[in-house]
C-alpha positions in Angstrom: 59.2 -18.9 14.8 58.4 -19.6 11.2 55.0 -17.9 11.2 52.7 -17.4 8.2 49.8 -14.9 8.6 46.3 -16.3 8.6 44.1 -15.9 5.5 40.5 -15.2 5.1 38.7 -17.9 3.0 35.6 -17.1 1.0 33.7 -20.2 -0.2 31.5 -20.2 -3.3 28.7 -22.0 -1.4 28.6 -19.0 1.1 28.2 -16.6 -1.8 25.5 -18.8 -3.2 23.5 -18.9 0.0 23.9 -15.2 0.8 22.9 -14.0 -2.7 19.8 -16.3 -2.8 21.2 -18.4 -5.6 20.5 -21.6 -3.6 16.9 -20.7 -3.0 16.5 -19.8 -6.7 17.9 -23.2 -7.7 15.5 -25.0 -5.3 12.5 -23.0 -6.7 13.5 -23.9 -10.3 13.6 -27.6 -9.4 10.1 -27.3 -7.7 8.7 -25.5 -10.7 9.9 -28.3 -13.0 8.3 -30.9 -10.8 4.9 -29.4 -10.2 3.4 -27.9 -13.4 2.8 -29.7 -16.6 5.0 -27.2 -18.4 7.9 -27.9 -16.0 7.5 -31.7 -16.4 7.5 -31.3 -20.2 10.7 -29.2 -20.0 12.4 -32.0 -17.9 11.5 -34.6 -20.6 12.8 -32.3 -23.4 16.1 -31.6 -21.6 16.6 -35.3 -20.9 16.0 -36.1 -24.6 18.3 -33.3 -25.7 21.0 -34.5 -23.3 20.8 -38.1 -24.7 21.0 -36.8 -28.3 23.9 -34.3 -27.7 25.5 -32.8 -30.7 28.9 -34.0 -29.4 27.8 -37.6 -30.0 27.2 -37.1 -33.7 29.0 -39.7 -35.8 28.4 -38.3 -39.3 27.2 -35.1 -41.1 23.7 -36.5 -41.5 23.5 -37.5 -37.8 24.6 -34.0 -36.8 22.0 -32.4 -39.0 19.2 -34.6 -37.6 20.3 -33.9 -34.0 20.5 -30.1 -34.7 17.0 -30.1 -36.2 15.8 -31.9 -33.1 17.4 -29.3 -30.8 16.1 -26.5 -32.9 12.5 -27.9 -32.8 12.3 -27.5 -29.0 13.7 -24.0 -29.0 10.4 -22.2 -28.5 9.4 -24.5 -25.6 12.6 -23.8 -23.7 12.3 -20.1 -24.3 8.7 -19.9 -23.1 9.7 -21.6 -19.8 13.1 -20.0 -19.1 12.2 -16.5 -20.3 8.7 -16.2 -18.9 7.9 -13.0 -16.8 8.3 -14.8 -13.5 11.6 -16.3 -14.5 13.0 -13.1 -15.8 12.0 -11.2 -12.6 13.6 -13.9 -10.4 16.8 -13.8 -12.5 16.9 -10.0 -12.2 16.5 -10.2 -8.4 19.2 -12.8 -8.2 21.6 -10.6 -10.2 21.0 -7.6 -7.9 21.3 -9.8 -4.8 24.6 -11.3 -6.1 26.0 -7.8 -6.7 25.2 -6.8 -3.1 26.7 -10.0 -1.8 29.9 -9.4 -3.7 30.2 -5.9 -2.3 29.7 -7.2 1.3 32.3 -9.9 0.7 34.9 -7.4 -0.5 34.1 -5.1 2.5 34.7 -8.0 4.9 38.0 -8.8 3.2 39.2 -5.2 3.6 38.1 -5.2 7.3 40.1 -8.4 7.7 43.3 -6.7 6.6 42.6 -3.6 8.7 40.6 -1.4 6.1 43.4 1.2 6.1 43.7 3.7 3.3 47.5 3.0 3.0 47.0 -0.7 2.4 47.9 -2.2 -1.0 46.2 -5.4 -2.3 48.2 -7.7 -4.6 46.0 -10.0 -6.7 47.4 -12.8 -8.8 46.9 -12.6 -12.6 45.9 -16.2 -13.0 43.1 -18.5 -11.9 40.0 -16.3 -12.3 38.1 -19.4 -13.2 35.5 -17.6 -15.4 32.7 -20.0 -16.3 34.3 -23.1 -14.9 33.0 -25.7 -12.5 35.1 -27.9 -10.2 33.4 -31.3 -9.7 30.0 -29.8 -10.0 30.6 -27.0 -7.5 29.8 -23.4 -8.4 32.9 -21.2 -8.8 32.3 -17.4 -8.7 35.4 -16.5 -10.7 36.1 -13.3 -12.6 37.6 -9.9 -12.2 34.9 -8.5 -10.0 37.0 -8.6 -6.8 39.9 -6.4 -8.0 37.3 -4.1 -9.6 35.4 -3.6 -6.4 38.5 -3.3 -4.2 40.0 -0.7 -6.5 37.2 1.8 -5.5 38.5 1.9 -1.9 42.2 1.0 -1.9 45.2 0.5 -4.2 45.1 -2.8 -6.1 48.0 -4.3 -8.0 47.8 -7.2 -10.4 51.0 -9.2 -10.0 52.5 -12.3 -11.6 51.9 -15.4 -9.6 54.4 -17.7 -11.3 55.4 -20.5 -8.9 53.9 -18.7 -6.0 52.0 -21.8 -5.0 55.0 -24.1 -5.4 57.8 -22.2 -3.6 58.8 -22.4 0.1 59.1 -18.9 1.5 61.9 -19.8 3.9 64.3 -21.6 1.6 62.8 -20.9 -1.8 62.8 -24.5 -2.6 60.2 -26.7 -4.3 57.1 -27.6 -2.2 55.3 -30.9 -2.4 51.9 -32.2 -1.3 52.1 -34.7 1.6 50.9 -38.2 1.1 48.5 -40.3 3.2 47.6 -43.9 3.1 44.1 -44.8 2.0 42.5 -48.2 2.4 39.7 -49.0 0.0 36.7 -51.2 0.8 38.3 -54.2 -0.9 41.4 -53.8 1.3 43.6 -52.3 -1.4 46.2 -49.8 0.0 47.1 -46.7 -2.0 48.7 -43.3 -1.5 46.8 -40.1 -2.0 48.1 -36.5 -1.9 46.6 -33.9 0.5 45.9 -31.0 -1.8 45.2 -28.5 0.9 48.7 -28.7 2.5 52.3 -28.1 1.4 55.4 -29.7 2.9 59.0 -28.6 2.4 61.4 -31.6 2.1 64.6 -29.5 2.2 66.6 -30.8 5.2 68.4 -27.4 5.5 65.2 -25.4 5.5 64.2 -23.5 8.7 60.8 -25.2 8.7 62.5 -28.6 8.9 64.7 -27.6 11.8 61.6 -26.2 13.7 59.5 -29.3 12.9 57.0 -27.0 11.1 57.4 -28.2 7.5 53.7 -28.5 6.9 51.8 -25.3 6.0 48.4 -24.5 4.6 48.3 -24.2 0.8 46.2 -21.0 0.7 48.2 -19.2 3.3 51.5 -20.0 1.6 50.2 -18.9 -1.8 48.7 -15.7 -0.5 51.9 -14.6 1.2 54.0 -15.5 -1.8 51.8 -13.4 -4.1 52.1 -10.5 -1.7 55.8 -10.9 -1.5 56.3 -11.1 -5.2 54.1 -8.0 -5.8 55.9 -6.0 -3.1 59.3 -6.9 -4.5 58.2 -5.8 -8.0 56.7 -2.6 -6.7 59.5 -1.5 -4.3 62.6 -2.9 -6.0 61.3 -2.8 -9.6 62.6 -6.4 -10.1 60.9 -9.7 -9.6 62.0 -12.4 -7.1 64.2 -14.9 -9.0 62.0 -17.7 -7.6 58.8 -16.1 -9.0 60.3 -14.9 -12.3 59.3 -17.0 -15.3 62.3 -15.7 -17.3 64.9 -15.8 -14.6 68.6 -15.8 -15.3 72.0 -15.5 -13.5 72.3 -11.8 -14.3 68.7 -11.1 -13.0 69.5 -13.0 -9.8 72.7 -11.0 -9.2 70.8 -7.7 -9.9 68.1 -8.7 -7.5 70.6 -9.5 -4.7 72.5 -6.2 -5.2 69.2 -4.2 -5.3 67.9 -5.8 -2.2 71.1 -5.3 -0.2 71.3 -1.7 -1.3 67.7 -1.2 -0.3 68.2 -2.7 3.2 71.3 -0.6 3.7 69.4 2.6 2.8 71.7 3.1 -0.2 68.9 2.9 -2.8 66.2 5.4 -3.5 62.8 4.4 -2.1 59.4 5.0 -3.6 57.4 7.9 -2.3 54.4 6.4 -0.5 51.5 8.6 0.7 51.6 9.5 4.3 
């Protein structure tokens, strides 16, 4: 059976709730609504948003808007850097660090928490400082840094790992669904969380299991790419950004020799 291991999903909203970020956000909104200083800050921020520097049409307009922004600098500092706000921000930082440690601990337990385990992490998509449709994204290099304290962590190339079928190494696509709008217009929309292999000769097609979860396929592909690079000292041709015919032949020969016990194997700790 074409089986792909289950994956552990960690959502940014869960980290936000566990670290107290959600309650801190609610408290900030309440503080802006209640006191006179908070209401004044709301009015200032609304005015600064409407007179954004990005909307300047000339040098004089940019200078006037910059002077306007600079004039409210002290008001914003008095509010956001007051003693209570600084203490709350510090508590949130410590709570977020504890939450990150707990999340990484749960992830290691999910894979067995064995000392011999090796974690492969893709080298792209950290998402530092980015938002997706207004949702918080806790990106960065903190996960590999925390995991490296307890187990071996390898940063591997994830080129095409989210676009390749692991059973035929063909191109994956997103399935389409029919969507009917309120005015009766019919359109097609892709399902981003699922991959489908359209290769008729693929094993998945023969088993009627061509649809697979996107995260599970990508995670397994990253692990497979990293394991090949670590054991065989050569990248999978499907995951190599600079692949060639000679590299493909070398990979085939190395993989066959490794399976037949003709090639030297790396010394892993017992």
